[in-house]
N, CA, C, O and the ligand as a Tripos MOL2 file, in Angstrom:
@<TRIPOS>MOLECULE
protein
  253   251    64     0     0
PROTEIN
NO_CHARGES

@<TRIPOS>ATOM
      1 N          84.8800   86.0550   81.0340 N.3       1 MET1
      2 CA         85.4050   85.5300   82.3030 C.3       1 MET1
      3 C          86.9190   85.3960   82.2190 C.2       1 MET1
      4 O          87.4700   84.8920   81.2400 O.2       1 MET1
      5 N          87.5490   85.8450   83.2400 N.am      2 LEU2
      6 CA         89.0010   85.8150   83.2600 C.3       2 LEU2
      7 C          89.4980   84.4390   83.7010 C.2       2 LEU2
      8 O          89.0340   83.8710   84.6900 O.2       2 LEU2
      9 N          90.4350   83.9360   82.9510 N.am      3 ASP3
     10 CA         91.0230   82.6380   83.2420 C.3       3 ASP3
     11 C          91.7830   82.6700   84.5680 C.2       3 ASP3
     12 O          92.6060   83.5530   84.8090 O.2       3 ASP3
     13 N          91.4930   81.7020   85.4070 N.am      4 GLN4
     14 CA         92.1750   81.6490   86.7100 C.3       4 GLN4
     15 C          93.6840   81.4570   86.5600 C.2       4 GLN4
     16 O          94.4750   81.9820   87.3430 O.2       4 GLN4
     17 N          94.0620   80.6860   85.5300 N.am      5 LYS5
     18 CA         95.4940   80.4610   85.2970 C.3       5 LYS5
     19 C          96.1870   81.7590   84.9050 C.2       5 LYS5
     20 O          97.3090   82.0470   85.3230 O.2       5 LYS5
     21 N          95.4850   82.5220   84.0950 N.am      6 LEU6
     22 CA         96.0250   83.8060   83.6660 C.3       6 LEU6
     23 C          96.2460   84.7030   84.8750 C.2       6 LEU6
     24 O          97.2480   85.4120   84.9730 O.2       6 LEU6
     25 N          95.3030   84.6550   85.7770 N.am      7 LEU7
     26 CA         95.3830   85.4940   86.9610 C.3       7 LEU7
     27 C          96.6170   85.1650   87.8050 C.2       7 LEU7
     28 O          97.2340   86.0600   88.3810 O.2       7 LEU7
     29 N          96.9670   83.9050   87.8730 N.am      8 THR8
     30 CA         98.1050   83.5220   88.7080 C.3       8 THR8
     31 C          99.4360   83.9750   88.1180 C.2       8 THR8
     32 O         100.4080   84.1540   88.8520 O.2       8 THR8
     33 N          99.4900   84.1600   86.8100 N.am      9 ILE9
     34 CA        100.7650   84.6050   86.2220 C.3       9 ILE9
     35 C         100.8390   86.1230   86.1150 C.2       9 ILE9
     36 O         101.8990   86.6880   85.8470 O.2       9 ILE9
     37 N          99.7110   86.7640   86.3260 N.am     10 LEU10
     38 CA         99.7000   88.2140   86.2530 C.3      10 LEU10
     39 C         100.2500   88.8330   87.5300 C.2      10 LEU10
     40 O          99.9690   88.3740   88.6370 O.2      10 LEU10
     41 N         101.0240   89.8640   87.3520 N.am     11 ALA11
     42 CA        101.5250   90.6050   88.4980 C.3      11 ALA11
     43 C         101.3710   92.0910   88.2020 C.2      11 ALA11
     44 O         101.2430   92.5110   87.0520 O.2      11 ALA11
     45 N         101.3880   92.8520   89.2540 N.am     12 CYS12
     46 CA        101.2900   94.2860   89.0940 C.3      12 CYS12
     47 C         102.4940   94.8020   88.2910 C.2      12 CYS12
     48 O         103.6330   94.4650   88.6160 O.2      12 CYS12
     49 N         102.2600   95.6090   87.2530 N.am     13 PRO13
     50 CA        103.3720   96.1110   86.4340 C.3      13 PRO13
     51 C         104.2650   97.1030   87.1850 C.2      13 PRO13
     52 O         105.3810   97.3920   86.7550 O.2      13 PRO13
     53 N         103.7750   97.6070   88.2840 N.am     14 ILE14
     54 CA        104.5470   98.6100   89.0080 C.3      14 ILE14
     55 C         105.3810   97.9810   90.1230 C.2      14 ILE14
     56 O         106.5940   98.1780   90.1880 O.2      14 ILE14
     57 N         104.7210   97.2240   90.9990 N.am     15 CYS15
     58 CA        105.4400   96.6520   92.1420 C.3      15 CYS15
     59 C         105.7130   95.1630   91.9650 C.2      15 CYS15
     60 O         106.3820   94.5510   92.7970 O.2      15 CYS15
     61 N         105.1940   94.5740   90.8780 N.am     16 LYS16
     62 CA        105.3490   93.1320   90.5890 C.3      16 LYS16
     63 C         104.6910   92.2680   91.6500 C.2      16 LYS16
     64 O         104.9980   91.0860   91.8040 O.2      16 LYS16
     65 N         103.7950   92.8830   92.3590 N.am     17 GLY17
     66 CA        103.1140   92.1640   93.4410 C.3      17 GLY17
     67 C         101.8670   91.4350   92.9780 C.2      17 GLY17
     68 O         101.5240   91.4190   91.7950 O.2      17 GLY17
     69 N         101.2150   90.8440   93.9310 N.am     18 GLU18
     70 CA        100.0240   90.0470   93.6990 C.3      18 GLU18
     71 C          98.8300   90.9380   93.3430 C.2      18 GLU18
     72 O          98.6900   92.0520   93.8480 O.2      18 GLU18
     73 N          97.9820   90.4180   92.4670 N.am     19 LEU19
     74 CA         96.7710   91.1480   92.0940 C.3      19 LEU19
     75 C          95.5370   90.3770   92.5530 C.2      19 LEU19
     76 O          95.5280   89.1470   92.5950 O.2      19 LEU19
     77 N          94.5180   91.1200   92.8870 N.am     20 HIS20
     78 CA         93.2500   90.5260   93.2940 C.3      20 HIS20
     79 C          92.2170   90.8270   92.2280 C.2      20 HIS20
     80 O          92.0690   91.9670   91.7880 O.2      20 HIS20
     81 N          91.5010   89.7840   91.8160 N.am     21 TYR21
     82 CA         90.5020   90.0050   90.7750 C.3      21 TYR21
     83 C          89.1590   90.3760   91.3920 C.2      21 TYR21
     84 O          88.6110   89.6600   92.2300 O.2      21 TYR21
     85 N          88.6630   91.4940   90.9570 N.am     22 ASN22
     86 CA         87.3430   91.9330   91.3740 C.3      22 ASN22
     87 C          86.3490   91.5360   90.2930 C.2      22 ASN22
     88 O          86.2900   92.1490   89.2270 O.2      22 ASN22
     89 N          85.5670   90.4990   90.5870 N.am     23 LYS23
     90 CA         84.6320   89.9650   89.5840 C.3      23 LYS23
     91 C          83.5290   90.9540   89.2660 C.2      23 LYS23
     92 O          83.0750   91.0420   88.1260 O.2      23 LYS23
     93 N          83.1030   91.6880   90.2620 N.am     24 THR24
     94 CA         81.9880   92.6170   90.0860 C.3      24 THR24
     95 C          82.3500   93.7390   89.1280 C.2      24 THR24
     96 O          81.6050   94.0480   88.1980 O.2      24 THR24
     97 N          83.4920   94.3330   89.3670 N.am     25 ASP25
     98 CA         83.8920   95.4770   88.5550 C.3      25 ASP25
     99 C          84.8150   95.0980   87.4070 C.2      25 ASP25
    100 O          85.1890   95.9460   86.5970 O.2      25 ASP25
    101 N          85.1870   93.8070   87.3390 N.am     26 LYS26
    102 CA         86.1140   93.3260   86.3130 C.3      26 LYS26
    103 C          87.3930   94.1610   86.3030 C.2      26 LYS26
    104 O          87.7720   94.7740   85.3060 O.2      26 LYS26
    105 N          88.0290   94.1480   87.4610 N.am     27 GLU27
    106 CA         89.2750   94.8840   87.6170 C.3      27 GLU27
    107 C          90.2880   94.0120   88.3520 C.2      27 GLU27
    108 O          89.9310   93.1370   89.1410 O.2      27 GLU27
    109 N          91.5430   94.2750   88.0740 N.am     28 LEU28
    110 CA         92.6150   93.6230   88.8170 C.3      28 LEU28
    111 C          93.2040   94.6570   89.7620 C.2      28 LEU28
    112 O          93.6890   95.7090   89.3460 O.2      28 LEU28
    113 N          93.1480   94.3290   91.0360 N.am     29 VAL29
    114 CA         93.4820   95.3140   92.0520 C.3      29 VAL29
    115 C          94.8410   95.0170   92.6800 C.2      29 VAL29
    116 O          95.1200   93.8940   93.1010 O.2      29 VAL29
    117 N          95.6810   96.0570   92.7310 N.am     30 CYS30
    118 CA         96.9360   95.9690   93.4750 C.3      30 CYS30
    119 C          96.7520   96.7790   94.7580 C.2      30 CYS30
    120 O          96.5100   97.9860   94.7230 O.2      30 CYS30
    121 N          96.8710   96.0920   95.8760 N.am     31 LEU31
    122 CA         96.6550   96.7710   97.1600 C.3      31 LEU31
    123 C          97.8500   97.6270   97.5490 C.2      31 LEU31
    124 O          97.7010   98.6180   98.2640 O.2      31 LEU31
    125 N          99.0260   97.2510   97.0850 N.am     32 VAL32
    126 CA        100.2410   98.0000   97.4220 C.3      32 VAL32
    127 C         100.1920   99.3960   96.8030 C.2      32 VAL32
    128 O         100.4900  100.3910   97.4630 O.2      32 VAL32
    129 N          99.8150   99.4510   95.5370 N.am     33 ASP33
    130 CA         99.7710  100.7360   94.8280 C.3      33 ASP33
    131 C          98.3930  101.3890   94.8860 C.2      33 ASP33
    132 O          98.2190  102.5280   94.4540 O.2      33 ASP33
    133 N          97.4200  100.6610   95.4210 N.am     34 ALA34
    134 CA         96.0320  101.1430   95.4650 C.3      34 ALA34
    135 C          95.5410  101.5020   94.0780 C.2      34 ALA34
    136 O          94.9510  102.5600   93.8610 O.2      34 ALA34
    137 N          95.8010  100.5910   93.1320 N.am     35 LEU35
    138 CA         95.3720  100.7960   91.7520 C.3      35 LEU35
    139 C          94.5200   99.6220   91.2870 C.2      35 LEU35
    140 O          94.7170   98.4810   91.7040 O.2      35 LEU35
    141 N          93.5700   99.9310   90.4120 N.am     36 ALA36
    142 CA         92.7450   98.8870   89.8160 C.3      36 ALA36
    143 C          92.9150   98.9410   88.3080 C.2      36 ALA36
    144 O          92.6670   99.9660   87.6740 O.2      36 ALA36
    145 N          93.3370   97.8280   87.7530 N.am     37 PHE37
    146 CA         93.5510   97.7410   86.3020 C.3      37 PHE37
    147 C          92.3080   97.1430   85.6530 C.2      37 PHE37
    148 O          91.7990   96.1240   86.1190 O.2      37 PHE37
    149 N          91.8220   97.7570   84.5980 N.am     38 PRO38
    150 CA         90.6000   97.2540   83.9680 C.3      38 PRO38
    151 C          90.8390   95.9750   83.1670 C.2      38 PRO38
    152 O          91.9350   95.7320   82.6610 O.2      38 PRO38
    153 N          89.7820   95.1650   83.0650 N.am     39 VAL39
    154 CA         89.8170   93.9940   82.1890 C.3      39 VAL39
    155 C          88.8130   94.2480   81.0830 C.2      39 VAL39
    156 O          87.6050   94.2900   81.3180 O.2      39 VAL39
    157 N          89.3250   94.4160   79.8800 N.am     40 LYS40
    158 CA         88.4580   94.7380   78.7480 C.3      40 LYS40
    159 C          88.3170   93.5400   77.8320 C.2      40 LYS40
    160 O          89.2960   93.0510   77.2680 O.2      40 LYS40
    161 N          87.0620   93.0650   77.6890 N.am     41 ASP41
    162 CA         86.7790   91.8810   76.8680 C.3      41 ASP41
    163 C          87.6530   90.7030   77.2800 C.2      41 ASP41
    164 O          88.1350   89.9530   76.4310 O.2      41 ASP41
    165 N          87.8560   90.5430   78.5850 N.am     42 GLY42
    166 CA         88.6210   89.4180   79.1040 C.3      42 GLY42
    167 C          90.1170   89.6090   79.0430 C.2      42 GLY42
    168 O          90.8740   88.7160   79.4230 O.2      42 GLY42
    169 N          90.5550   90.7630   78.5700 N.am     43 VAL43
    170 CA         91.9850   91.0280   78.4710 C.3      43 VAL43
    171 C          92.3900   92.0860   79.4980 C.2      43 VAL43
    172 O          91.9130   93.2200   79.4460 O.2      43 VAL43
    173 N          93.2590   91.7170   80.4180 N.am     44 PRO44
    174 CA         93.6820   92.7000   81.4140 C.3      44 PRO44
    175 C          94.5430   93.7950   80.7840 C.2      44 PRO44
    176 O          95.4720   93.5190   80.0260 O.2      44 PRO44
    177 N          94.2180   95.0120   81.1090 N.am     45 VAL45
    178 CA         94.9870   96.1530   80.6000 C.3      45 VAL45
    179 C          95.9260   96.6070   81.7180 C.2      45 VAL45
    180 O          95.5320   97.3160   82.6440 O.2      45 VAL45
    181 N          97.1750   96.1750   81.5970 N.am     46 MET46
    182 CA         98.1220   96.4100   82.6860 C.3      46 MET46
    183 C          98.9340   97.6850   82.4630 C.2      46 MET46
    184 O         100.1640   97.6680   82.4640 O.2      46 MET46
    185 N          98.2310   98.7600   82.2770 N.am     47 LEU47
    186 CA         98.8870  100.0420   82.0570 C.3      47 LEU47
    187 C          98.5100  100.9980   83.1830 C.2      47 LEU47
    188 O          97.3430  101.1290   83.5540 O.2      47 LEU47
    189 N          99.5190  101.6510   83.7030 N.am     48 LYS48
    190 CA         99.2570  102.5660   84.8150 C.3      48 LYS48
    191 C          98.3310  103.7000   84.3930 C.2      48 LYS48
    192 O          97.5170  104.1770   85.1840 O.2      48 LYS48
    193 N          98.4620  104.1240   83.1430 N.am     49 ASP49
    194 CA         97.6360  105.2210   82.6440 C.3      49 ASP49
    195 C          96.1560  104.8560   82.5840 C.2      49 ASP49
    196 O          95.2880  105.7220   82.6880 O.2      49 ASP49
    197 N          95.8800  103.5710   82.4140 N.am     50 ASP50
    198 CA         94.4870  103.1300   82.3370 C.3      50 ASP50
    199 C          93.9350  102.6900   83.6860 C.2      50 ASP50
    200 O          92.7350  102.4560   83.8290 O.2      50 ASP50
    201 N          94.8100  102.5780   84.6620 N.am     51 ALA51
    202 CA         94.3610  102.1320   85.9790 C.3      51 ALA51
    203 C          93.6970  103.2790   86.7270 C.2      51 ALA51
    204 O          93.9550  104.4550   86.4710 O.2      51 ALA51
    205 N          92.8460  102.8980   87.6480 N.am     52 ARG52
    206 CA         92.2460  103.9490   88.4750 C.3      52 ARG52
    207 C          92.6780  103.7200   89.9240 C.2      52 ARG52
    208 O          92.9750  102.5990   90.3360 O.2      52 ARG52
    209 N          92.7020  104.7850   90.6600 N.am     53 GLU53
    210 CA         93.0620  104.6850   92.0720 C.3      53 GLU53
    211 C          91.8600  104.1860   92.8550 C.2      53 GLU53
    212 O          90.7280  104.6140   92.6260 O.2      53 GLU53
    213 N          92.1220  103.2780   93.7760 N.am     54 ILE54
    214 CA         91.0150  102.7990   94.6000 C.3      54 ILE54
    215 C          91.0380  103.5120   95.9480 C.2      54 ILE54
    216 O          92.0640  104.0130   96.4080 O.2      54 ILE54
    217 N          89.8750  103.5290   96.5420 N.am     55 THR55
    218 CA         89.7500  104.2150   97.8230 C.3      55 THR55
    219 C          90.1970  103.3150   98.9650 C.2      55 THR55
    220 O          90.3670  102.1070   98.7960 O.2      55 THR55
    221 N          90.3790  103.9140  100.1030 N.am     56 LEU56
    222 CA         90.7560  103.1580  101.2950 C.3      56 LEU56
    223 C          89.6830  102.1240  101.6340 C.2      56 LEU56
    224 O          89.9840  101.0010  102.0420 O.2      56 LEU56
    225 N          88.4460  102.5250  101.4580 N.am     57 GLU57
    226 CA         87.3220  101.6240  101.7300 C.3      57 GLU57
    227 C          87.3980  100.3930  100.8410 C.2      57 GLU57
    228 O          87.1820   99.2670  101.2910 O.2      57 GLU57
    229 N          87.7060  100.6260   99.5850 N.am     58 GLU58
    230 CA         87.8160   99.5070   98.6540 C.3      58 GLU58
    231 C          88.9630   98.5810   99.0460 C.2      58 GLU58
    232 O          88.8540   97.3580   98.9630 O.2      58 GLU58
    233 N          90.0470   99.1860   99.4690 N.am     59 ARG59
    234 CA         91.2020   98.3850   99.8690 C.3      59 ARG59
    235 C          90.8630   97.4560  101.0280 C.2      59 ARG59
    236 O          91.3230   96.3160  101.0970 O.2      59 ARG59
    237 N          90.0560   97.9720  101.9210 N.am     60 GLU60
    238 CA         89.7110   97.1850  103.1130 C.3      60 GLU60
    239 C          88.9210   95.9300  102.7660 C.2      60 GLU60
    240 O          88.9580   94.9400  103.4970 O.2      60 GLU60
    241 N          88.2080   95.9800  101.6470 N.am     61 LYS61
    242 CA         87.4170   94.8280  101.2360 C.3      61 LYS61
    243 C          88.3100   93.6210  100.9120 C.2      61 LYS61
    244 O          87.8710   92.4740  100.9930 O.2      61 LYS61
    245 N          89.5490   93.8950  100.5510 N.am     62 TYR62
    246 CA         90.4360   92.8100  100.1400 C.3      62 TYR62
    247 C          91.3100   92.2940  101.2690 C.2      62 TYR62
    248 O          91.9350   91.2400  101.1480 O.2      62 TYR62
    249 N          91.3530   93.0290  102.3510 N.am     63 SER63
    250 CA         92.2620   92.6090  103.4350 C.3      63 SER63
    251 C          91.5610   91.7080  104.4540 C.2      63 SER63
    252 O          92.1820   91.2710  105.4230 O.2      63 SER63
    253 ZN        101.4460   97.1060   92.6350 Zn       64 ZN64
@<TRIPOS>BOND
     1     1     2 1
     2     2     3 1
     3     3     4 2
     4     3     5 am
     5     5     6 1
     6     6     7 1
     7     7     8 2
     8     7     9 am
     9     9    10 1
    10    10    11 1
    11    11    12 2
    12    11    13 am
    13    13    14 1
    14    14    15 1
    15    15    16 2
    16    15    17 am
    17    17    18 1
    18    18    19 1
    19    19    20 2
    20    19    21 am
    21    21    22 1
    22    22    23 1
    23    23    24 2
    24    23    25 am
    25    25    26 1
    26    26    27 1
    27    27    28 2
    28    27    29 am
    29    29    30 1
    30    30    31 1
    31    31    32 2
    32    31    33 am
    33    33    34 1
    34    34    35 1
    35    35    36 2
    36    35    37 am
    37    37    38 1
    38    38    39 1
    39    39    40 2
    40    39    41 am
    41    41    42 1
    42    42    43 1
    43    43    44 2
    44    43    45 am
    45    45    46 1
    46    46    47 1
    47    47    48 2
    48    47    49 am
    49    49    50 1
    50    50    51 1
    51    51    52 2
    52    51    53 am
    53    53    54 1
    54    54    55 1
    55    55    56 2
    56    55    57 am
    57    57    58 1
    58    58    59 1
    59    59    60 2
    60    59    61 am
    61    61    62 1
    62    62    63 1
    63    63    64 2
    64    63    65 am
    65    65    66 1
    66    66    67 1
    67    67    68 2
    68    67    69 am
    69    69    70 1
    70    70    71 1
    71    71    72 2
    72    71    73 am
    73    73    74 1
    74    74    75 1
    75    75    76 2
    76    75    77 am
    77    77    78 1
    78    78    79 1
    79    79    80 2
    80    79    81 am
    81    81    82 1
    82    82    83 1
    83    83    84 2
    84    83    85 am
    85    85    86 1
    86    86    87 1
    87    87    88 2
    88    87    89 am
    89    89    90 1
    90    90    91 1
    91    91    92 2
    92    91    93 am
    93    93    94 1
    94    94    95 1
    95    95    96 2
    96    95    97 am
    97    97    98 1
    98    98    99 1
    99    99   100 2
   100    99   101 am
   101   101   102 1
   102   102   103 1
   103   103   104 2
   104   103   105 am
   105   105   106 1
   106   106   107 1
   107   107   108 2
   108   107   109 am
   109   109   110 1
   110   110   111 1
   111   111   112 2
   112   111   113 am
   113   113   114 1
   114   114   115 1
   115   115   116 2
   116   115   117 am
   117   117   118 1
   118   118   119 1
   119   119   120 2
   120   119   121 am
   121   121   122 1
   122   122   123 1
   123   123   124 2
   124   123   125 am
   125   125   126 1
   126   126   127 1
   127   127   128 2
   128   127   129 am
   129   129   130 1
   130   130   131 1
   131   131   132 2
   132   131   133 am
   133   133   134 1
   134   134   135 1
   135   135   136 2
   136   135   137 am
   137   137   138 1
   138   138   139 1
   139   139   140 2
   140   139   141 am
   141   141   142 1
   142   142   143 1
   143   143   144 2
   144   143   145 am
   145   145   146 1
   146   146   147 1
   147   147   148 2
   148   147   149 am
   149   149   150 1
   150   150   151 1
   151   151   152 2
   152   151   153 am
   153   153   154 1
   154   154   155 1
   155   155   156 2
   156   155   157 am
   157   157   158 1
   158   158   159 1
   159   159   160 2
   160   159   161 am
   161   161   162 1
   162   162   163 1
   163   163   164 2
   164   163   165 am
   165   165   166 1
   166   166   167 1
   167   167   168 2
   168   167   169 am
   169   169   170 1
   170   170   171 1
   171   171   172 2
   172   171   173 am
   173   173   174 1
   174   174   175 1
   175   175   176 2
   176   175   177 am
   177   177   178 1
   178   178   179 1
   179   179   180 2
   180   179   181 am
   181   181   182 1
   182   182   183 1
   183   183   184 2
   184   183   185 am
   185   185   186 1
   186   186   187 1
   187   187   188 2
   188   187   189 am
   189   189   190 1
   190   190   191 1
   191   191   192 2
   192   191   193 am
   193   193   194 1
   194   194   195 1
   195   195   196 2
   196   195   197 am
   197   197   198 1
   198   198   199 1
   199   199   200 2
   200   199   201 am
   201   201   202 1
   202   202   203 1
   203   203   204 2
   204   203   205 am
   205   205   206 1
   206   206   207 1
   207   207   208 2
   208   207   209 am
   209   209   210 1
   210   210   211 1
   211   211   212 2
   212   211   213 am
   213   213   214 1
   214   214   215 1
   215   215   216 2
   216   215   217 am
   217   217   218 1
   218   218   219 1
   219   219   220 2
   220   219   221 am
   221   221   222 1
   222   222   223 1
   223   223   224 2
   224   223   225 am
   225   225   226 1
   226   226   227 1
   227   227   228 2
   228   227   229 am
   229   229   230 1
   230   230   231 1
   231   231   232 2
   232   231   233 am
   233   233   234 1
   234   234   235 1
   235   235   236 2
   236   235   237 am
   237   237   238 1
   238   238   239 1
   239   239   240 2
   240   239   241 am
   241   241   242 1
   242   242   243 1
   243   243   244 2
   244   243   245 am
   245   245   246 1
   246   246   247 1
   247   247   248 2
   248   247   249 am
   249   249   250 1
   250   250   251 1
   251   251   252 2
@<TRIPOS>SUBSTRUCTURE
     1 MET1         2 RESIDUE 1 A MET
     2 LEU2         6 RESIDUE 1 A LEU
     3 ASP3        10 RESIDUE 1 A ASP
     4 GLN4        14 RESIDUE 1 A GLN
     5 LYS5        18 RESIDUE 1 A LYS
     6 LEU6        22 RESIDUE 1 A LEU
     7 LEU7        26 RESIDUE 1 A LEU
     8 THR8        30 RESIDUE 1 A THR
     9 ILE9        34 RESIDUE 1 A ILE
    10 LEU10       38 RESIDUE 1 A LEU
    11 ALA11       42 RESIDUE 1 A ALA
    12 CYS12       46 RESIDUE 1 A CYS
    13 PRO13       50 RESIDUE 1 A PRO
    14 ILE14       54 RESIDUE 1 A ILE
    15 CYS15       58 RESIDUE 1 A CYS
    16 LYS16       62 RESIDUE 1 A LYS
    17 GLY17       66 RESIDUE 1 A GLY
    18 GLU18       70 RESIDUE 1 A GLU
    19 LEU19       74 RESIDUE 1 A LEU
    20 HIS20       78 RESIDUE 1 A HIS
    21 TYR21       82 RESIDUE 1 A TYR
    22 ASN22       86 RESIDUE 1 A ASN
    23 LYS23       90 RESIDUE 1 A LYS
    24 THR24       94 RESIDUE 1 A THR
    25 ASP25       98 RESIDUE 1 A ASP
    26 LYS26      102 RESIDUE 1 A LYS
    27 GLU27      106 RESIDUE 1 A GLU
    28 LEU28      110 RESIDUE 1 A LEU
    29 VAL29      114 RESIDUE 1 A VAL
    30 CYS30      118 RESIDUE 1 A CYS
    31 LEU31      122 RESIDUE 1 A LEU
    32 VAL32      126 RESIDUE 1 A VAL
    33 ASP33      130 RESIDUE 1 A ASP
    34 ALA34      134 RESIDUE 1 A ALA
    35 LEU35      138 RESIDUE 1 A LEU
    36 ALA36      142 RESIDUE 1 A ALA
    37 PHE37      146 RESIDUE 1 A PHE
    38 PRO38      150 RESIDUE 1 A PRO
    39 VAL39      154 RESIDUE 1 A VAL
    40 LYS40      158 RESIDUE 1 A LYS
    41 ASP41      162 RESIDUE 1 A ASP
    42 GLY42      166 RESIDUE 1 A GLY
    43 VAL43      170 RESIDUE 1 A VAL
    44 PRO44      174 RESIDUE 1 A PRO
    45 VAL45      178 RESIDUE 1 A VAL
    46 MET46      182 RESIDUE 1 A MET
    47 LEU47      186 RESIDUE 1 A LEU
    48 LYS48      190 RESIDUE 1 A LYS
    49 ASP49      194 RESIDUE 1 A ASP
    50 ASP50      198 RESIDUE 1 A ASP
    51 ALA51      202 RESIDUE 1 A ALA
    52 ARG52      206 RESIDUE 1 A ARG
    53 GLU53      210 RESIDUE 1 A GLU
    54 ILE54      214 RESIDUE 1 A ILE
    55 THR55      218 RESIDUE 1 A THR
    56 LEU56      222 RESIDUE 1 A LEU
    57 GLU57      226 RESIDUE 1 A GLU
    58 GLU58      230 RESIDUE 1 A GLU
    59 ARG59      234 RESIDUE 1 A ARG
    60 GLU60      238 RESIDUE 1 A GLU
    61 LYS61      242 RESIDUE 1 A LYS
    62 TYR62      246 RESIDUE 1 A TYR
    63 SER63      250 RESIDUE 1 A SER
    64 ZN64       253 GROUP 0 **** ****
């Protein structure tokens, strides 16, 4: 489980914007860049190379 405090200090490494935690997929989502960063064993991997692009449909779930 990802610490809520940790989540508040985390920002997108690309745009420095806010991230949304997806509990189901264990990903941190940046809506600006449409990227989802994986959380592996409770540790967010904030690397663009490891992030995946999210679809428009997925983005709409957060808005
Ligand atoms: Zn971003």
